[in-house]
C-alpha positions as CSV (number, residue, x, y, z in Angstrom):
1,F,51.3,-25.6,216.6
2,Y,50.0,-22.0,216.5
3,V,51.0,-21.5,220.1
4,D,54.5,-22.8,219.4
5,V,55.0,-20.5,216.4
6,L,53.7,-17.4,218.2
7,E,55.9,-18.2,221.3
8,A,58.9,-18.8,219.1
9,L,58.4,-15.5,217.4
10,N,58.1,-13.6,220.7
11,A,61.1,-15.5,222.2
12,A,63.2,-14.5,219.1
13,G,62.2,-10.9,219.4
14,I,60.8,-10.9,215.8
15,P,58.1,-8.2,215.4
16,F,54.8,-9.5,214.0
17,L,51.1,-8.7,213.8
18,L,48.3,-11.3,213.9
19,G,45.8,-10.8,211.2
20,G,43.3,-13.0,209.3
21,T,40.3,-14.6,210.8
22,Y,41.5,-14.2,214.4
23,A,41.9,-10.5,214.2
24,L,38.7,-10.1,212.2
25,S,36.8,-12.1,214.8
26,H,38.1,-9.8,217.6
27,Y,37.1,-6.6,215.7
28,I,33.6,-7.6,214.5
29,G,32.6,-10.1,217.1
30,T,32.0,-13.1,214.8
31,D,33.8,-16.4,214.4
32,R,34.3,-18.7,211.5
33,P,36.4,-21.8,210.7
34,T,39.9,-21.1,209.4
35,K,42.6,-23.4,207.9
36,D,45.6,-21.4,209.0
37,L,47.0,-18.5,211.0
38,D,48.1,-15.3,209.3
39,I,50.9,-13.2,210.7
40,F,52.1,-10.0,209.1
41,V,55.7,-8.9,209.2
42,R,58.0,-6.3,207.6
43,P,59.6,-7.6,204.4
44,E,63.1,-7.5,205.9
45,S,61.9,-9.9,208.7
46,V,61.0,-12.7,206.3
47,P,64.5,-14.2,205.6
48,V,65.1,-14.1,209.4
49,I,61.9,-15.9,210.1
50,V,62.5,-18.6,207.4
51,E,66.0,-19.2,208.7
52,H,65.0,-19.2,212.4
53,F,62.1,-21.7,212.0
54,R,64.2,-24.0,209.8
55,A,66.9,-24.0,212.6
56,I,64.4,-25.0,215.3
57,G,62.9,-27.9,213.2
58,Y,60.1,-26.5,211.2
59,E,59.7,-26.4,207.4
60,A,59.7,-22.9,206.2
61,E,59.7,-21.5,202.7
62,M,59.2,-18.4,200.6
63,A,56.0,-19.3,198.8
64,Y,55.7,-16.1,196.7
65,S,58.7,-13.8,196.6
66,H,56.7,-10.6,196.5
67,W,54.2,-11.2,199.3
68,L,54.1,-14.6,201.2
69,A,56.2,-17.1,203.1
70,K,55.0,-20.2,205.0
71,I,55.9,-22.1,208.1
72,H,54.8,-25.8,208.1
73,K,54.6,-28.7,210.5
74,G,52.8,-31.7,209.2
75,P,49.4,-30.7,207.8
76,Y,49.5,-27.4,209.7
77,F,50.9,-24.1,208.5
78,V,51.2,-20.4,209.2
79,D,51.1,-17.8,206.5
80,V,53.8,-15.1,206.8
81,V,52.5,-12.1,205.0
82,F,54.6,-9.1,204.1
83,S,52.6,-7.5,201.3
84,S,49.4,-8.2,199.4
85,G,49.2,-10.5,196.4
86,N,48.9,-7.5,194.1
87,G,52.0,-5.8,195.7
88,V,50.0,-2.7,196.9
89,A,49.5,-3.2,200.6
90,R,53.1,-3.7,201.7
91,V,53.6,-4.1,205.4
92,D,55.5,-1.0,206.8
93,D,56.1,0.7,210.1
94,G,52.6,2.2,210.1
95,W,51.1,-1.2,210.6
96,F,53.1,-1.7,213.8
97,A,52.5,1.9,215.0
98,H,48.8,1.2,215.1
99,G,48.7,-2.5,216.1
100,V,46.2,-3.4,218.8
101,P,47.5,-5.3,221.9
102,H,45.6,-8.6,222.3
103,S,46.3,-12.2,223.3
104,I,45.4,-15.5,221.6
105,F,45.7,-18.9,223.1
106,G,47.2,-17.1,226.1
107,V,50.1,-15.6,224.0
108,P,50.4,-11.8,223.8
109,V,50.2,-10.5,220.3
110,L,49.6,-7.3,218.3
111,L,46.6,-7.4,216.0
112,S,46.8,-5.9,212.5
113,P,45.1,-2.5,212.5
114,R,41.6,-2.3,211.2
115,E,42.5,0.3,208.6
116,E,45.3,-1.9,207.1
117,M,42.9,-4.9,207.1
118,I,40.3,-2.9,205.2
119,W,43.0,-1.6,202.8
120,S,44.5,-5.0,202.0
121,K,41.2,-6.9,201.9
122,S,39.5,-4.4,199.6
123,F,41.5,-5.6,196.6
124,V,40.6,-9.3,197.1
125,Q,37.9,-9.7,194.4
126,E,38.6,-13.1,192.9
127,R,36.0,-15.5,191.5
128,E,36.7,-17.9,194.2
129,R,37.3,-15.4,197.0
130,Y,35.8,-12.0,197.7
131,D,36.6,-10.2,200.9
132,G,34.1,-7.4,200.5
133,G,31.9,-8.7,203.3
134,D,34.8,-8.5,205.7
135,V,35.5,-4.9,204.6
136,I,31.9,-3.8,205.0
137,H,31.7,-5.4,208.5
138,L,34.8,-3.6,209.6
139,M,33.4,-0.3,208.3
140,R,30.3,-0.9,210.4
141,H,32.5,0.0,213.4
142,G,33.2,3.4,211.9
143,D,33.6,5.1,215.2
144,R,36.8,3.0,215.8
145,L,38.4,3.8,212.4
146,D,40.9,6.5,211.6
147,W,39.2,7.5,208.3
148,T,41.9,10.0,207.4
149,R,44.6,7.4,207.7
150,L,42.5,4.9,205.7
151,L,42.0,7.4,202.9
152,E,45.8,8.0,202.8
153,R,46.4,4.3,202.6
154,F,44.3,4.0,199.5
155,D,46.0,7.0,197.9
156,Q,45.6,6.9,194.1
157,H,43.3,3.9,194.5
158,W,40.6,5.9,196.3
159,R,38.0,4.6,193.9
160,V,38.2,1.2,195.5
161,L,37.5,2.8,198.9
162,F,34.6,4.8,197.3
163,S,33.1,1.6,196.0
164,Y,32.9,0.1,199.5
165,V,31.5,3.4,200.9
166,V,28.6,3.1,198.3
167,L,28.2,-0.6,199.0
168,F,28.1,0.0,202.8
169,G,25.2,2.3,202.4
170,F,23.4,-0.4,200.4
171,A,24.1,-3.2,202.9
172,Y,23.2,-1.1,205.9
173,P,20.8,1.8,204.8
174,A,20.0,2.7,208.3
175,E,23.7,3.0,209.3
176,R,25.0,5.3,206.6
177,G,25.9,7.8,209.2
178,H,28.7,5.4,210.3
179,I,30.7,6.8,207.4
180,P,31.8,10.4,208.1
181,Q,30.1,12.9,205.9
182,W,33.4,14.7,205.1
183,L,34.7,11.4,203.6
184,V,31.7,10.9,201.4
185,D,31.9,14.6,200.3
186,D,35.6,14.2,199.5
187,L,35.2,11.0,197.5
188,V,32.1,12.3,195.6
189,A,34.0,15.5,194.7
190,R,37.0,13.5,193.4
191,F,34.6,11.4,191.4
192,L,32.9,14.3,189.8
193,M,36.1,16.2,189.1
194,E,38.0,13.3,187.5
195,Q,38.1,13.4,183.8
196,P,38.5,10.3,181.5
197,D,42.0,9.8,180.1
198,P,41.6,8.3,176.7
199,A,45.4,7.9,176.4
200,S,45.7,5.7,179.4
201,R,46.5,2.1,178.6
202,V,46.3,0.7,182.1
203,C,44.0,-2.0,183.4
204,N,43.7,-1.6,187.2
205,G,41.6,-4.8,187.2
206,T,44.6,-6.9,187.9
207,L,45.0,-5.2,191.3
208,M,41.6,-6.8,192.2
209,S,41.9,-10.2,190.6
210,R,45.0,-12.0,189.5
211,E,43.2,-13.9,186.7
212,Q,40.0,-12.2,185.6
213,Y,41.7,-9.3,183.9
214,L,44.7,-11.2,182.4
215,P,43.2,-11.3,178.9
216,D,43.2,-7.5,178.9
217,V,47.0,-7.3,179.6
218,V,48.1,-10.5,177.9
219,D,46.1,-10.3,174.7
220,G,44.6,-6.8,174.9
221,G,47.8,-4.8,175.2
222,L,46.9,-2.9,178.3
223,T,49.5,-2.2,181.0
224,D,49.5,-4.3,184.2
225,P,49.9,-1.8,187.1
226,R,51.2,-4.6,189.4
227,V,54.5,-4.5,187.4
228,E,57.4,-2.1,187.8
229,P,57.7,0.8,187.4
230,M,54.0,1.3,188.3
231,G,53.9,-1.5,190.9
232,Q,56.1,-3.6,193.1
233,M,56.3,-6.7,191.0
234,T,58.5,-7.8,188.1
């Protein structure tokens, strides 16, 4: 099923990146069971993909209008990801510009870049799923990362990256040198210079967990940054 989907995408000339467990396994050299295949595409490619796969006999649907579609055949499925669940890590041309050529099941693919995997996974901090271990394992290969581009990806959410820099040093105390000193200095300086904003009524927690901070925005009156005009969602 996976081979058929990948070959159909290539035959149709639809640009995509392979992410998820298969890309992670290539980057960090470990393997683990997975229930699906994750492909990453530009948002404008999603309607084309849904229509194309329906036309060739598959079930295809827009599962969540702001980030995810799915291709099905029987019990098997492929996730078609075009953003992150919080709306932050939207797939753009930069993902494709830095994709890594690879092959899986004999099919040529581009892997999602390490930097974008770190960026999108860093915000997955649910009670039932936490991707921090994946992030820290990817950071362990620091010599292969474009740290400048990674910092730019996090942009105003640099504190999230800072938290993983701190945790990396805790997980691997002998390998703290894998994180460039200029990045540590930059993040520490930002942290020390930043002043509290008592007037802010934002709860950024919803960017990390779709449920655990809902009481703060539903009952507590705080602003949900996922929602327009701050975020991509309605």
